[in-house]
C-alpha positions in Angstrom: 97.3 127.5 93.7 97.6 124.8 96.3 101.1 123.8 97.1 101.9 120.1 97.5 103.3 119.2 100.9 105.7 116.3 101.3 104.4 113.3 103.2 107.4 113.6 105.5 106.1 117.0 106.6 102.5 115.9 107.4 101.1 115.0 110.7 99.6 111.5 111.2 96.1 113.1 111.0 97.0 114.8 107.7 98.5 111.6 106.4 95.3 109.6 107.3 93.2 112.3 105.5 95.4 112.2 102.5 95.2 108.4 102.3 91.4 108.4 102.6 91.2 111.0 99.7 93.7 109.0 97.5 91.7 105.8 98.1 88.4 107.5 97.2 90.0 109.0 94.0 91.5 105.6 93.2 88.1 103.9 93.7 86.5 106.4 91.3 89.3 106.0 88.7 88.8 102.2 88.9 85.1 102.5 88.3 85.7 104.7 85.3 88.2 102.3 83.9 91.1 104.7 84.2 93.8 102.0 84.8 96.8 104.3 84.8 95.2 106.9 87.1 94.2 104.1 89.5 97.7 102.7 89.6 99.3 106.2 90.3 96.8 106.9 93.1 97.3 103.5 94.6 101.1 104.1 94.7 100.7 107.5 96.3 98.5 105.9 98.9 101.1 103.3 99.6 103.8 106.0 99.9 101.7 108.0 102.4 101.1 104.9 104.5 104.8 104.3 104.7 105.1 107.6 106.6 102.7 106.3 109.3 105.1 103.5 110.1 108.3 103.5 112.1 111.3 102.5 109.9 113.1 101.2 113.0 110.5 98.3 113.1 112.2 96.9 110.0 115.6 95.3 110.3 118.4 94.6 107.9 118.9 90.9 107.2 115.2 90.2 107.9 112.8 88.6 105.4 109.3 90.1 105.1 106.2 89.1 103.1 105.1 91.5 100.5 101.6 92.9 101.0 99.5 92.3 97.9 101.9 89.7 96.5 101.2 86.5 98.4 103.9 83.9 98.5 106.6 86.4 97.7 109.2 87.6 100.2 111.7 90.5 100.4 115.0 90.4 102.2 116.1 93.8 103.5 119.7 94.7 103.1 119.4 98.2 104.5 117.0 100.9 105.3 116.9 104.4 103.9 114.1 106.6 105.3 110.8 104.8 104.7 112.3 102.6 102.0 113.7 99.1 102.5 116.5 98.2 100.0 117.1 94.6 99.2 115.8 91.9 96.9 112.9 89.6 96.3 113.7 86.0 97.2 112.0 84.6 94.1 113.1 87.5 91.9 116.0 88.1 89.6 118.4 89.1 92.4 118.4 92.8 91.4 118.4 95.3 94.3 115.2 97.3 94.6 113.6 99.6 97.1 110.1 99.0 98.6 108.2 101.4 100.8 107.9 99.8 104.2 104.1 100.0 103.9 104.4 97.0 101.5 106.3 94.8 104.0 104.4 92.5 106.3 105.8 93.2 109.7 105.7 90.2 112.0 
């Protein structure tokens, strides 16, 4: 039985391999019309990508574009690991957390 390793424990090389595998599985799931599987694999890939970034590059009080959501922006209130907590400027004002891999860094 293969044990799952946390992304936080992987090297950059291992993360890049994991991302490539997830993207390939997602591509196949999309081709087969497996919408839910595709969405799950896509989210896993986004999470793995977050661990390749430096959280200190993202600052509280700053506003970032949201990758894959053109015209929408996210204001960061605070950072917690690879998650930025804040709210969408055009949203309902509810606090949410986004992986930093979804934020467009300037």
